[in-house]
C-alpha atoms as one frame of an Amber mdcrd trajectory, in Angstrom:
protein
  -9.370  14.855 -48.072 -11.629  12.701 -46.113 -10.003  11.287 -42.809 -10.910
   7.481 -41.965 -13.135   7.032 -38.765 -11.693   4.291 -36.812 -13.462   1.884
 -35.601 -14.338   1.731 -31.601 -13.034  -1.385 -30.272 -14.949  -2.353 -27.463
 -13.383  -2.401 -23.709 -13.590  -6.166 -23.518 -12.595  -7.268 -27.121  -9.316
  -9.584 -27.122  -6.307  -8.479 -29.491  -3.745 -10.738 -31.455  -0.739  -9.204
 -29.496  -2.633 -10.465 -26.148  -2.172 -14.466 -26.418   0.241 -16.365 -24.347
   2.289 -19.439 -24.343   1.231 -21.795 -21.145   1.159 -25.327 -20.534  -1.144
 -27.132 -18.626  -0.495 -29.980 -16.354  -1.960 -32.200 -13.139  -0.628 -30.903
  -9.965  -1.467 -32.300  -6.555  -2.878 -29.794  -3.919  -4.263 -30.147  -0.593
  -7.581 -28.641  -1.540  -8.627 -30.490  -4.291 -11.386 -32.918  -4.529  -9.320
 -35.914  -5.005  -5.777 -34.342  -4.284  -4.938 -33.333  -7.846  -6.042 -30.056
 -10.059  -5.272 -28.460 -13.180  -2.591 -26.212 -13.203   0.010 -24.119 -15.080
   3.440 -26.098 -15.318   4.718 -22.605 -13.625   2.411 -21.389 -11.744   1.615
 -18.325 -10.048  -0.664 -17.431  -7.278  -2.950 -15.345  -9.260  -3.833 -17.820
 -11.673  -6.660 -19.105  -9.108  -9.887 -16.815  -8.674 -13.201 -18.335  -6.883
 -11.232 -21.719  -7.060 -10.348 -22.197 -10.633  -8.026 -21.665 -12.380  -8.134
 -18.704 -15.307  -7.190 -18.709 -18.770  -4.060 -16.683 -19.229  -3.902 -13.524
 -21.319  -2.345 -10.200 -21.884  -4.179  -6.850 -21.413  -1.692  -4.524 -23.498
  -4.566  -4.120 -26.523  -1.883  -4.517 -29.095  -2.008  -5.991 -32.379  -4.785
  -6.938 -34.689  -8.699  -6.682 -32.411 -10.148 -10.076 -32.498 -13.817  -8.953
 -32.884 -15.686 -12.456 -32.414 -12.871 -13.161 -28.891 -13.517 -11.490 -25.653
 -10.326 -10.658 -23.545 -10.793 -12.597 -20.588  -8.982 -10.671 -17.944 -10.881
  -7.401 -19.197 -14.028  -9.718 -18.830 -13.830 -10.854 -15.598 -13.334  -7.023
 -14.306 -15.772  -5.709 -15.861 -17.796  -8.380 -13.864 -16.170  -7.627 -10.966
 -16.681  -4.170 -10.730 -19.845  -3.487 -12.777 -17.518  -1.712 -15.721 -19.010
  -1.219 -19.175 -17.970  -3.861 -21.771 -17.617  -0.838 -24.405 -15.996   1.793
 -22.328 -14.582  -0.006 -19.449 -16.178   2.890 -17.276 -19.031   2.083 -14.628
 -22.258   0.585 -16.241 -24.223   1.953 -13.394 -26.388   5.448 -13.502 -27.027
   7.927 -11.454 -29.500   6.049  -9.287 -27.377   2.886  -9.538 -29.097   0.888
 -11.611 -26.584  -0.767 -13.648 -27.801  -1.618 -17.198 -27.465  -4.569 -19.476
 -27.399  -5.304 -23.513 -27.952  -8.621 -24.338 -28.004 -10.377 -27.476 -30.462
 -12.919 -25.851 -32.465 -13.165 -22.466 -30.534 -14.491 -19.566 -29.907 -18.247
 -18.389 -31.458 -19.241 -14.992 -29.843 -20.721 -11.996 -31.218 -23.653 -10.068
 -32.159 -20.932  -7.200 -34.421 -18.694 -10.101 -31.950 -15.933 -10.384 -31.112
 -14.652 -13.450 -27.854 -14.989 -14.853 -25.497 -13.970 -17.705 -21.540 -14.250
 -19.157 -22.297 -10.545 -21.011 -20.786  -8.053 -19.049 -22.655  -4.464 -18.518
 -23.117  -2.185 -20.804 -23.600   1.932 -19.636 -26.345   3.556 -20.893 -24.505
   5.917 -22.781 -22.903   3.241 -25.295 -25.989   1.448 -25.864 -26.391   2.917
 -29.629 -22.962   1.996 -30.338 -23.122  -1.359 -29.141 -25.870  -2.161 -31.549
 -24.239  -0.711 -34.025 -21.151  -2.272 -34.125 -22.314  -5.631 -32.709 -24.191
  -7.538 -35.538 -26.186  -9.923 -33.323 -27.230  -7.480 -31.206 -28.396  -5.247
 -34.816 -30.947  -8.984 -35.228 -31.812  -8.701 -31.288 -31.148  -6.480 -28.520
 -32.065  -6.561 -25.081 -31.861  -3.966 -22.671 -31.652  -4.682 -18.824 -31.106
  -2.779 -15.713 -30.577  -4.647 -12.595 -29.645  -3.399  -8.577 -26.867  -5.775
  -8.138 -24.874  -8.739  -9.184 -22.498 -11.712  -7.942 -20.209 -14.159  -9.461
 -22.119 -17.480 -10.009 -20.112 -19.535 -12.368 -17.625 -19.798 -15.394 -17.839
 -20.574 -19.052 -14.624 -22.924 -18.961 -12.902 -25.786 -20.546 -13.226 -28.734
 -18.861 -10.210 -31.350 -18.920  -9.042 -34.564 -17.826  -5.998 -36.135 -16.589
  -4.361 -38.204 -18.765  -0.919 -40.052 -18.635   1.907 -38.819 -16.402   0.554
 -35.184 -15.545  -0.471 -34.665 -18.907  -4.359 -33.572 -19.928  -6.969 -33.767
 -22.510  -9.665 -31.374 -23.144 -12.579 -32.839 -22.514 -15.008 -29.681 -23.274
 -15.086 -26.313 -24.353 -17.290 -22.963 -23.503 -19.312 -25.131 -20.272 -21.231
 -23.111 -18.154 -19.930 -24.212 -14.554 -21.113 -22.970 -11.248 -19.153 -22.019
  -8.732 -20.266 -24.754  -6.137 -19.155 -27.790  -8.243 -16.179 -28.160  -6.946
 -14.937 -31.511  -8.579 -15.616 -30.277 -12.287 -13.560 -26.777 -11.348 -10.331
 -28.670 -10.169 -10.217 -29.673 -13.883 -11.663 -26.250 -15.847  -9.671 -23.620
 -17.153 -12.175 -20.678 -17.168 -11.885 -18.331 -19.724 -15.270 -15.897 -18.571
 -16.698 -15.409 -15.322 -20.995 -15.369 -15.370 -22.928 -13.323 -12.316 -26.355
 -14.001 -11.155 -28.355 -10.766 -11.537 -30.279  -9.093  -8.437 -33.882  -6.745
  -9.378 -33.263  -7.448 -12.854 -35.573  -6.209 -15.065 -36.362  -4.824 -18.816
 -35.970  -1.706 -19.471 -38.500  -0.663 -21.843 -38.003   2.888 -21.706 -34.376
   2.065 -22.497 -32.106   4.108 -25.152 -31.917   0.477 -27.442 -35.636  -0.250
 -26.736
């Protein structure tokens, strides 16, 4: 009898059972650029980080994996603590180099630094990541970096409407952390980081 092998689910993958109900509204706030900002109808302090409201999502890893979607809290955790997007463990090797596997080269900040929304991928998990992801099978870029710093967010942008309601204006927009007016009405879904000492890993396991 052949026992089926369970497909590896990357750490950052979202699951069906992690969806949470929420209501977005306009709320007065003294630190907002125009005195108002995007909020939840039942806000708590942990809803905001880096001056922006974050998409609410569970971390239970229950239900069906949503292969094309990223779990917001786990993506952010990987970016803040340099954890592998596949296994969830530290992505740096013994020499301190942090490994990345990207489907396309990183973007560039206004100051000329490379940046990305893609979490690190430890060297050991690079072959599995390439095998799992159709985009990476088509094209993959392996890098190492010395360090990473929060640079911005991928976010949905809203504007105030009648009463305290809001209307979606743009979906999945890259917003720097110093764009305060835009951040006031942004719902962040992924953290962007700038990369220090980035270089191609020509001798990496996926090159």
